[in-house]
PASETOR-341774 format. One line per field, with one value per residue (C-alpha): residue in three letters; x, y, z. Coordinates in steps of 0.001 Angstrom, whole numbers, m for minus. Each point is the difference from the previous one (the first is absolute). Layout:
aa <- ala  ...
xx <- X  ...
yy <- Y  ...
zz <- Z  ...
END
This chain:
aa <- met  val  his  arg  pro  leu  val  leu  leu  leu  ala  leu  val  val  ser  glu  leu  tyr  cys  leu  ser  trp  phe  ile  asp  val  ser  glu  ser  gln  gly  pro  gly  ala  thr  leu  gln  ser  phe  ser  phe  asn  cys  ser  ser  phe  ile  pro  thr  leu  glu  leu  leu  his  val  gln  pro  pro  thr  thr  phe  phe  asn  pro  pro  ser  leu  thr  arg  trp  gln  gly  ile  tyr  val  gly  lys  met  thr  leu  ser  ser  ser  ala  arg  leu  asp  ala  leu  thr  val  asn  his  tyr  glu  leu  gln  leu  arg  phe  thr  cys  gly  asn  gln  val  thr  glu  gly  arg  leu  ser  val  asp  val  gln  arg  asp  pro  asn  arg  asp  gln  cys  ala  gly  arg  phe  ala  ser  pro  pro  gly  glu  ile  ile  gln  val  arg  glu  thr  val  thr  pro  gly  thr  pro  leu  tyr  thr  leu  leu  leu  pro  gly  gln  gly  ala  gln  met  asn  ile  thr  ser  ala  gln  asp  pro  pro  tyr  phe  pro  gly  pro  phe  ser  ile  asp  gly  gln  gly  gln  leu  trp  ala  pro  ser  gln  gly  leu  lys  gly  gln  ala  gln  lys  val  phe  gln  leu  gln  ile  leu  val  thr  phe  gly  gln  gly  arg  ser  cys  arg  gly  met  leu  thr  val  lys  val  leu  pro  ala  pro  ser  ser  gln  val  ser  phe  pro  gln  gln  ala  gln  asn  ile  thr  ile  pro  glu  asn  leu  ile  pro  gly  ser  lys  val  ala  gln  val  his  ala  arg  gly  phe  asp  val  arg  tyr  glu  ile  val  ser  pro  val  pro  cys  arg  leu  phe  ser  ile  gly  arg  val  asp  gly  val  val  arg  thr  thr  ala  pro  leu  glu  leu  ala  gln  ala  pro  asp  ala  ala  val  thr  arg  leu  arg  val  lys  ala  phe  glu  arg  leu  gln  pro  arg  asp  ser  ala  glu  leu  asp  phe  arg  val  asp  val  gln  ser  val  asn  arg  trp  pro  pro  arg  cys  leu  pro  ala  leu  leu  val  thr  gln  ile  pro  glu  thr  thr  pro  val  gly  thr  val  leu  asn  thr  phe  thr  cys  thr  asp  pro  asp  ser  pro  gly  ser  thr  leu  asp  tyr  gln  leu  leu  phe  his  ser  pro  ala  ser  ala  ser  ser  leu  tyr  leu  arg  asp  arg  val  leu  glu  val  asn  asp  thr  leu  asp  cys  asp  ala  pro  gly  thr  cys  leu  gln  his  ile  ala  ser  ile  leu  val  leu  asp  ser  gly  gln  pro  leu  met  thr  thr  glu  val  pro  val  leu  val  met  val  thr  pro  val  asn  glu  phe  ser  pro  thr  cys  val  ser  arg  thr  phe  arg  val  arg  glu  asp  ala  gly  pro  his  thr  leu  leu  gly  ser  val  val  gly  thr  asp  leu  asp  tyr  pro  his  asp  ser  ile  glu  phe  ser  ile  ser  gly  gly  ser  ala  pro  phe  ala  val  asp  arg  leu  asn  gly  glu  val  arg  leu  leu  gly  pro  leu  asp  tyr  glu  leu  gln  lys  leu  tyr  arg  leu  thr  val  leu  leu  thr  asp  his  arg  gln  asp  gln  asp  pro  thr  cys  his  arg  ser  gly  ser  cys  thr  ile  thr  ile  glu  val  glu  asp  val  asn  asp  his  ala  pro  glu  cys  glu  pro  pro  phe  gln  glu  leu  thr  ile  tyr  ala  his  leu  gly  arg  ser  leu  glu  val  thr  thr  val  ser  cys  arg  val  pro  gln  glu  pro  gln  arg  leu  ala  phe  ser  tyr  arg  ile  val  gly  gly  asn  ser  gln  ser  arg  phe  ser  leu  gln  gly  ala  val  leu  val  his  ser  gly  leu  met  ser  gly  ala  pro  trp  pro  glu  gln  pro  his  thr  tyr  glu  leu  ser  ile  arg  val  ala  asp  ala  gly  pro  ser  thr  pro  his  leu  ser  thr  thr  ala  thr  val  thr  val  his  leu  val  pro  trp  arg  thr  ser  thr  gly  ala  thr  ser  ile  his  arg  thr  thr  val  pro  ser  arg  met  thr  pro  leu  leu  val  thr  asp  thr  glu  val  phe  trp  gln  pro  glu  pro  trp  phe  val  val  val  leu  thr  val  thr  ser  ala  leu  leu  leu  leu  gly  leu  gly  trp  leu  leu  ser  trp  leu  leu  arg  gly  leu  ile  gln  val  leu  gln  thr  pro  ser  lys  pro  thr  gln  ala  arg  leu  leu  asn  ser  val  gln  gly  thr  lys  gly  ser  ile  glu  gly  phe  met  glu  ala  pro  arg  met  glu  thr  pro  gln  ala  pro  ser  ser  val  ile  ser  leu  his  phe  asp  gly  arg  ala  gln  asp  ser  arg  thr  gly  arg  asp  tyr  leu  phe  asn  thr  his  thr  gly  ala  arg  arg  trp  leu
xx <- m29633  m1593  2596  m1326  2388  m1165  1295  871  988  2391  m648  3393  m1034  1404  3500  m709  m255  m3629  m1193  m2637  m1325  m910  m1777  203  m782  2964  m1276  2513  m72  2451  3425  3170  155  m3775  m729  m1770  m844  1179  570  m111  1972  496  3247  1119  3004  1991  959  m2429  754  m2126  792  m863  605  m1122  m2252  m2289  151  4012  m103  1939  m2870  m218  2526  1084  m2320  1022  m639  m320  m947  m3271  m1400  1683  m1138  1648  m1691  1145  m351  181  551  834  3141  1611  m345  m3715  m2500  m2690  m2652  m2741  142  3003  90  m3076  965  3164  790  2321  1597  562  2003  m308  2191  35  3162  m1200  m3427  m542  m3319  m39  m2673  m972  m1421  m1870  190  m2963  1096  m3443  m302  m469  m2435  1425  3399  1198  3874  2062  1621  1697  2889  m1730  868  3608  3243  42  m3297  m2003  1560  m1589  1151  m1646  1014  1070  m2615  m2738  m2604  m254  m2481  m892  m392  3738  m694  m2546  469  m1846  m666  m2438  m2767  m2102  m146  4007  1622  3267  2604  3643  2257  3130  1283  m146  1979  1291  2078  m8  m3481  m1903  m3280  m1367  m1599  m3235  m2000  m4177  m2089  m133  3932  447  3086  m103  2603  1298  m2111  3519  642  3041  1323  3793  50  1028  2453  m821  m1536  m2724  m131  m3860  m363  m3736  m2245  m3140  m2538  m2464  m2925  116  4021  1390  2458  2673  2837  1597  2207  m430  2547  m452  2493  m493  1088  751  m2717  m66  743  m2546  m3651  m1324  m1174  m457  2404  m1969  m3287  m2984  384  m1781  1742  m1097  1424  m1148  m2322  2685  2263  331  m795  2952  845  1458  m2519  1506  1560  m496  2990  m1190  2522  324  1743  m226  m3514  m2097  m2801  m3269  m2887  m3106  m2491  m1806  150  462  1950  m526  2008  3172  2425  2492  3409  134  3499  731  m3307  118  m3846  m438  m2786  m1445  m2435  m329  m1558  m2320  m2483  m2059  m169  m187  m1254  127  4013  m9  678  1070  464  2789  711  3614  475  3653  886  2964  m112  883  m2801  m2685  m2011  2778  m1398  m717  m2153  m429  m2178  317  m1998  1235  m1492  305  m161  m1080  2808  m634  1527  m1279  791  m3101  m221  m1090  m1205  1663  2939  2051  m1195  1898  m2155  1134  m2042  835  1310  m3806  m1360  m2439  630  m2255  m256  40  2559  m744  m2114  1863  m2203  2159  m1308  1831  m66  408  m3042  m2325  m1940  2782  549  3342  2133  1746  2687  1842  3794  1960  2802  1176  62  m20  m2305  m1990  m3911  m1392  m2011  m2433  m1965  m2879  m671  m46  279  2770  m957  2120  911  2030  416  2561  1941  2706  1037  3091  3063  210  m4154  m1546  1007  m716  m2127  1339  m2132  m1219  m3548  900  m2825  57  m2293  m613  1508  2613  2671  m1070  285  296  m127  1449  m1739  2406  m1347  1601  m1726  1704  m1207  747  284  m2579  769  m2361  2046  708  3922  317  2761  697  m334  3652  1879  2900  2545  2641  1543  m882  3728  m482  1475  m2211  m458  672  m1981  m2450  m923  m1927  m4000  m430  m3085  m1162  m2737  m1516  m152  3132  2671  m97  2221  m1659  m739  684  m333  m615  m961  m3561  805  3073  15  2569  3725  95  481  m1114  2206  m2587  1277  1526  m2083  3268  m1115  2697  m47  m175  465  1332  m2106  m851  m848  m1110  m2699  m1274  1120  m2567  m840  m2556  m75  m2051  2069  m2449  1144  m1257  588  775  814  m2303  m3421  m78  m1484  2729  m2100  m1545  1582  m759  1356  225  1817  1502  1345  3527  780  3260  1270  2200  3191  844  3749  1781  389  m625  2301  m1219  m244  639  m1906  1804  2959  1930  318  2158  405  1479  672  1473  1504  2099  2235  m1334  m3155  m1896  m2365  m2504  330  m2343  m2248  580  m3783  m70  m2526  m763  m2923  m560  m230  m1400  m329  3888  951  3014  3404  3743  2110  3420  2498  2398  2098  427  358  3044  1052  m2910  m2022  m3134  m2170  m3272  m2352  m2472  m1210  1302  3470  1710  2979  2237  1722  1995  3865  950  3827  m797  545  m3519  85  m42  m1122  m3125  134  m1963  m547  m1443  m1673  m956  m2454  m432  m3979  m575  m3042  110  m3079  249  m210  2898  2289  285  541  774  537  1939  m1338  2522  m402  2610  96  1700  1483  265  1807  m592  1586  m540  m1875  m2526  m3280  m2195  451  m2111  m637  m123  m1537  m240  m1685  m76  m3659  m661  m850  3518  940  3298  m522  2958  249  1452  986  m131  1732  m1952  2159  m1852  1418  m2042  m265  2570  m3038  m1187  3126  566  m3764  392  3558  m1543  m3024  2281  2370  m3493  m1300  3435  254  m4032  1104  2980  m1438  m2715  2324  2010  m3204  m832  3474  m532  m2882  1217  3128  m2323  m2282  3704  1389  m2734  m1292  m2995  m20  m2333  2809  3051  m1791  m499  3418  1214  m1976  841  3652  m410  m2054  2986  2124  m2009  m722  3805  528  m3140  1585  3232  m1465  m3026  1915  m63  m3937  m2276  m2654  1550  m1270  1282  2299  m973  3516  m761  m3157  1292  2205  m3349  329  m3426  718  2273  700  2769  1739  m868  3818  1854  m2163  991  m2918  m551  m2222  m1584  m2126  m3204  m107  2837  2112  3118  1498  2312  1462  m239
yy <- 48946  m1868  m2917  m3330  m3241  m2933  m3507  m2001  m3718  m1563  m3959  m562  m3684  568  823  1879  4046  1510  3699  767  3835  1558  3444  2189  3729  2070  3529  2969  1116  m3289  1271  m1719  m3966  m20  m3952  m436  m3830  m3108  m3443  m3429  m2583  m3861  m1407  m2715  m1424  2979  3698  1888  3384  2678  2603  3085  m497  3321  2772  1730  3176  m279  1774  m468  245  m3774  m1705  m3549  m2270  m1831  m3476  m866  m3592  m132  m3069  m2484  2377  3112  3304  2372  3141  3557  3499  3227  1429  2919  2213  m1098  3373  m1750  2556  m1469  3219  m1231  m3792  m1918  m3188  m2083  m3748  m1992  m3472  m2313  m3676  m2122  m3043  m3062  m2488  m1048  1390  3363  2282  3382  2570  3119  2934  2966  3367  2154  3465  1683  3557  1226  2636  971  132  3556  m172  1023  m3209  m782  2206  2993  m818  m1565  2394  573  965  m447  1328  1755  1390  2955  2249  3199  972  m1205  2207  2374  m487  m3343  m3585  m1742  m2604  m1862  m1429  m3198  m436  m2346  1539  3308  3391  40  3803  478  2637  579  717  235  3057  1381  3480  1482  218  m3619  m453  2241  m182  m2027  m3595  m623  m3052  m435  m2311  m2468  m532  2070  1389  2850  2207  3511  2545  1484  m3130  m1960  1573  185  m2273  m3450  m2424  1530  m2607  1644  m1546  502  m1429  m713  m75  m2455  917  m1899  m76  m487  1815  m2851  678  m814  999  m827  1605  1000  421  1859  m112  2336  m1355  2112  576  m2948  m72  m2701  m1218  m3083  m3110  m3793  m1652  m2505  m821  m2168  m3535  m2759  m1909  m3788  m1076  m3282  199  m1874  3126  996  3479  2390  m1596  1792  349  2496  3074  2848  2807  4038  2486  3173  1180  m1144  m1937  m1830  m2271  m535  m2427  2224  m2354  m2399  2574  m1332  m3205  m3104  m2748  2304  2392  2208  1239  3539  767  m3643  m529  m3722  m1349  m2758  m2166  1672  m2907  m3834  m701  m2617  m151  m2919  3063  2848  m609  4145  m861  m1486  3463  3302  2971  2018  4112  940  3607  1169  3651  2305  121  3574  623  m2181  1822  m1690  m3635  m2629  m2895  m3929  m2537  m3387  m3053  m2811  m3721  m2490  m3659  m2626  m2654  m3239  878  m2642  m3710  m2245  m505  m3904  m1325  m1910  1865  m3170  m3538  m2790  m3220  m3486  m3037  m3764  m2360  m1961  3593  m1290  1777  2749  1497  3450  1924  3524  2398  3550  3277  2513  3348  2747  3637  1502  m1481  m1681  m3215  m130  m3828  m1226  m2711  m2858  m2090  m2549  355  m3269  848  m2983  m2622  1989  m2677  m1234  m1122  m293  2968  1840  3018  m3  3824  1614  m3497  m1662  m3863  m3168  m1510  m3171  m2563  1130  m2969  174  m3536  788  1691  3852  m119  1092  3545  3495  1274  3623  1863  3310  1365  2832  2337  2546  2874  1145  3640  1711  m559  m3631  17  m3458  m1133  m3616  m1799  m2491  m3639  m2387  m2933  m2769  m3378  m2150  m3951  m2517  m3425  m2102  m3450  m2804  m763  m3465  m2623  m3533  m3163  m1364  m3320  403  m2907  m305  m2428  m671  779  3446  2842  2943  2578  m2102  1521  m1947  1898  3356  585  2129  2681  2355  2640  1539  3373  2189  m211  m3506  m1369  2141  m3865  m1150  m3508  m1963  m3890  m318  m2135  m419  m3790  m1253  679  2160  3944  2550  3271  2604  1874  m2335  m3203  m1896  m3632  m808  m2750  1134  m3460  m3639  m2791  m3803  m1524  m2849  1942  2333  m27  2798  3130  1990  3964  2937  3054  3282  2646  3451  3384  3465  3568  m398  2080  3502  m1241  m1409  m2182  m1985  m3092  m3398  m3427  m3326  m3258  m3048  m3635  m953  m3832  m675  m3562  m1252  m2495  m2870  168  m2963  1183  m3127  m2886  m3295  m2136  m3318  m2607  m1301  2776  m2606  m3771  m3066  m3322  m3174  m1982  m3256  m1082  m2044  134  508  970  3285  731  2937  2154  1974  2999  3043  2043  3852  2539  3735  535  3750  m1155  m4021  32  292  m3514  m310  26  m941  m2096  m105  m1566  2887  m1350  m3650  m2146  m1453  m2564  484  m2516  1990  1665  1474  m1267  3218  m324  m3454  m648  m2898  m1479  m1924  m3123  m541  466  3093  m357  944  m3414  m1473  1112  m2565  1951  1773  3591  3491  1860  3882  772  3702  160  3118  270  3157  1037  m621  1677  3049  2450  2141  112  m3735  m503  m3515  m1279  m3101  m3339  m1919  m3822  m2117  m3316  m2714  m2068  m4084  m2378  m3294  m3083  m1770  m2950  2703  m992  3385  3367  2380  3714  1662  3328  2623  3127  3389  1142  3203  1259  m515  2533  1596  3663  3179  1988  3622  1197  3955  2330  2749  2837  1710  2522  634  2235  m56  m434  m2508  m1753  m21  m1469  m2493  m996  m429  m2026  m2380  m594  m724  m2132  m2168  m498  m1532  m2033  m1195  m1343  m1569  m2286  m828  m1558  m1641  m1484  m1316  m2139  m1348  m1309  m2100  m1123  m1351  m1568  m2157  m1199  m2741  m3083  723  2987  m2439  m2520  2717  1410  m3942  m590  3456  m843  m3693  978  2475  m2731  m2268  2729  157  m3693  m512  2619  m1552  m3597  1590  m908  m3622  m6  m1248  2628  3111  2554  3250  119  1599  1696  1480  1527  1656  2046  1194  3964  1237  3863  2448  3843  2636  1107  3446  1220  m1962  m88  m4062  m2042  m3449  m3327  m648  m2997  1669  m3180  m488  3925  m1225  2515  m862  3030  423
zz <- 9521  m2685  m63  548  154  m2235  1305  m2915  217  m2769  m274  m1788  m1770  m3413  m1346  m3105  m43  m51  778  2056  475  3207  939  2647  562  1975  930  m1348  4231  229  1013  109  1911  m144  m991  m3303  14  1836  m1538  1700  m1517  1123  m886  2936  m1888  m1442  976  m2378  m1647  m854  m3108  m1038  m3991  m1146  519  m2704  m629  1613  3699  2987  2272  624  2558  m1249  1595  3567  993  3543  1629  2069  1822  m2579  m2809  m2243  346  m2675  24  m2648  1445  m1390  m384  2100  m3346  m546  m768  m1547  m1806  m1757  m2560  m1014  m141  1113  m1040  639  m1224  2440  m1707  2931  233  2468  119  2513  m1217  m3644  m65  m1163  m111  m1231  730  m1229  2420  m1146  2419  m732  1510  1387  851  3563  340  3346  m911  1059  m779  m2484  m2232  m2934  m1803  1598  3666  m1067  1011  m4106  m404  m3191  m3052  m2600  m3283  m1601  m3375  348  m2626  2253  517  2805  2764  m1516  2083  m42  2242  1877  3368  875  3909  2334  1620  m728  1052  213  m145  m1869  249  m1160  3410  m2195  m1082  m3283  m117  m3097  m2137  35  m165  m2676  1983  2703  m925  1686  689  998  1837  m2591  m405  m3001  m392  m2284  m1632  977  m1737  m1368  m1769  m286  m3038  302  3320  m2254  1790  3522  2284  2669  3387  1710  3724  530  2919  m64  2552  856  2476  3674  m70  m2159  m2505  m2140  m2335  m3074  m2859  m3402  m2430  m2826  m3056  m3081  m3429  m2964  m2719  m2308  m3355  m1587  87  1273  m2360  m262  m2680  m148  m1434  2269  540  1328  3232  472  3896  2041  2636  2500  m8  3589  1005  m681  m3299  m2954  m2700  m1815  m797  m1436  m1246  m844  m1319  1957  2753  3994  m1397  2345  m464  1373  m804  m1039  m811  1583  3099  2327  m1227  2057  m1786  m1342  771  m1844  1649  m206  m801  m2198  m1720  1053  m14  3022  1173  3393  861  m1151  m3520  1376  m3132  2076  2725  m2340  m3591  m892  544  m3446  m2092  1333  m1965  1253  m885  1422  m171  79  1146  1000  3426  353  m2929  123  m2806  m2084  m431  m2195  339  m1094  m194  53  706  2913  m734  2846  m1220  1912  1397  1327  3498  2657  m540  658  3818  1353  2560  1744  m742  1151  61  2260  788  1211  m1456  300  m2956  62  m1173  m2948  m3440  m557  3350  796  1563  m691  m2131  m630  m88  m2414  m702  m1857  1565  m3324  m1661  2269  m1669  m2700  m1180  1742  m1164  2501  m389  2123  230  1481  1608  1934  m1234  m3238  m2154  2288  m414  3371  m211  m3112  125  m1327  m840  3808  2002  803  128  346  m3101  322  2826  2617  1001  2515  127  m2594  1165  m1350  m816  3375  m488  650  m3226  m874  m2600  m388  m1466  m2917  m724  m2518  m878  m3665  556  m1670  1558  768  3760  2157  3399  1324  2643  1916  517  1963  260  2635  m414  3181  m15  1150  1296  m2755  267  2608  m2  m1079  m523  m1445  2408  m124  1333  2098  1113  3059  1342  3344  1769  m1665  2889  1333  m3171  m2776  m2986  m1226  m2537  m1249  m213  m2952  494  m2716  m152  m2478  1663  155  1439  m880  2657  2739  1853  3439  789  3274  885  1198  3598  1617  489  m2834  457  m2982  m356  m3071  m335  307  m2790  m2331  m21  565  2068  2804  2399  3455  1653  m153  m2156  83  m2714  2086  1679  m2546  m3487  m1569  1040  m1869  923  m637  m1048  610  m2346  748  m2211  1318  m1569  m3146  1416  876  3232  2008  1772  m3311  m367  m1868  565  m1577  555  m1583  1119  437  488  1611  m290  2439  m1551  2202  881  1825  3742  1630  469  m63  3386  66  2375  2057  m249  1763  m565  1614  m1659  887  m3168  m747  m3407  m1087  m3011  m3601  166  222  3033  m36  3467  12  m2155  1410  m91  m150  m1419  367  2740  m1370  m3513  m155  m3753  m591  m294  m2033  2208  m530  2287  286  2552  1170  2867  2219  m2661  m269  m2091  m2013  1250  45  m3134  m920  m2303  m68  3549  1134  2037  m1583  1774  m2726  932  m2786  379  m1412  1209  3387  1988  1854  3296  2534  3065  402  m1216  271  m2652  382  m3258  m721  m2781  m1727  m1161  m2723  m1872  m3669  m1131  m2443  3119  861  2044  532  3991  1680  3882  951  1334  2484  m489  2426  m1027  2203  m2351  1055  m2642  m255  m1048  m3399  1721  1884  m2389  1122  227  2254  982  3513  m617  2785  m1369  2187  211  m1418  3268  1573  m2325  1778  565  m920  3542  m679  3636  358  2003  1070  1656  2890  2472  3370  2221  2976  2856  m2625  464  3422  902  m2549  1229  3845  m1328  m1920  2693  2004  m2483  m368  3522  m31  m3092  1715  2836  m2151  m1806  2691  1786  m3156  m300  3185  m568  m3257  1336  2657  m2430  m2388  3089  535  m3643  68  m1502  m3078  m849  224  m2403  m2748  348  m661  m2769  m1565  187  m937  m3153  m1103  m190  m1599  m2406  m926  m233  m2461  m2280  m440  m968  m1961  m3430  579  275  m2633  718  731  2795  865  3191  2877  12  m3245  627  3177  m2324  m1825  m313  m766  54  m1546  800  517  3039  663  1101  m2217  m2996  m879  m896  2364  81  3704  1271  1743  1668  1793  m1075  m1258  m2941  m2942  m1893  m3537
END
């Protein structure tokens, strides 16, 4: 077995069709089912197909190729069909055109099969071994005892015998065959045997007891009525060198009966053959002028003869000129350029140098052209001879500028027809983080009573790198009650503000870019300062010192009297000094008025009778801030005035003033009831403990009361004296108060002073306000 399979790897990297040739040698002894060639294909994304397009010369000896998957690759096989009978003497060369399809990618290839003689072949083959046998035709005028046919069999020294019967009267005489395979006509000739068919069974015996059988069928034709001749004259034929073996070159036709054709010069003819019956001249081998320069001109002499009368023949001479054809496109290294460069690549940087050659004409000059596909009119690349360079600044800092530059290098040769090769080029430009983000310093204003999450404004960040808004914001340091949104830069309030504590905040906002470089860890940062001014809001009511006043005045008819001055301020905002004053309660008969902060009593008659008896006025004075800040807050000061009218004979007026110190400011007590449900065991323990405690306290109180009763029953003299003085003093105070209008120099009676209230509070149960005396505990409900 001479067959040696070859493994061929086809790399499917282009989508256009192209042809390649492969050559294998096959022994004629290969039988049906024998594998001629194995192919390995790489196709991972689609289901491929392998087809046999055509065979030259046409035959059914080859099966359609099979395609199976093995270890991730596809293996195709070419095998001989069940009807295959290879015979190097009959046809010694076949051309098979194959097509491999993987998705949209198609590859065609030509497989040349050379059939080699097998010197050890010892079996009958071809038509001779088929059931019908080899059919030959002879004329009845054939010369008796002349050779009719030569049976060609492999091997040497074979013996051949006709084993079938040749009995008369059907057979005019016996046919004979010699050791060279020549079949001889009967010695009696075949005259008168026209239209008869003689079947001859032949036994072929080889050495060492090997043999085979075949059939020769002889058809006798009537005598011809004309001679052989060529109607056309000698001619010259020009063919291209890219004709595949088996291609038709020319066809000759001769007049005559049952004409056969053969090439008689040159012998043997390596490049051409002629059909014995149809006279078609075909190529039998590739006409590669580069490998076989002598194939440029071939002079053929064709002989036409009658099959039964070979001596009746004619010859025709013609010349076959093989013209050089530009068959192969230029081949380039690299065949595909894919590269990645940063946008900061300098102009003039060499991306690659292409090396291309022309297989048809090595050393010839090639032309290089740069074609842009996407973007169509890019100027970022430049082809200088065979060198691809960066031609312009590769900027990725504008929308749509950082692109994949898809181009191709078109390489043209100088042959005819013009052949080209296109080298795909893909240049991917990657972004570089060149610039730091920036922002403009801004000033925001916010009211001090603004609530949480109040939007103050936005920090506008810019970045010259694309995308320009790919910025994250943050605040350096976390002590200020403000926060900035990480994505949009909005500044919001987090906590309460106090204008009196801090009026101005300066925040440093950090800006960090991201997604602007091929390296995801490459960041740039910047910062700016924003100023936040807190706007003052009137959130503190005025406080009066003292908040409560109790006065006793002695006034007479027709004269006004300055009673007191209401002194108020805002402790948290000492700079606020403008206040408005208004009497909102207790000013019955409108006897009091305010001149700014001064309370004045008017002694003029305004329709109401002049009081004859002392009278007490509880005046409520509302004090409100009068500045530009809003809202305007107020407080109420209480002034209790004890008015003692004087007769007209009274010459002097005096005021007795009692103020409540600020330390005695009444407190508002809030009672909060808390519900608690204890465990049962705790209730039992608490009950027992409380009972014991109450018993102990009861005993202690009883003991103390007995001692107190004993002391009260035996008072000392000093104690009795003090008690008597107290009673007398009270009686004297009342009498003095009644006689006070008759005195020249008035003094405040002690009974009036004893009625002074120096505190004000609110009952926690009823919610009513009342005045109280801190010395005696007396109350007066308001």
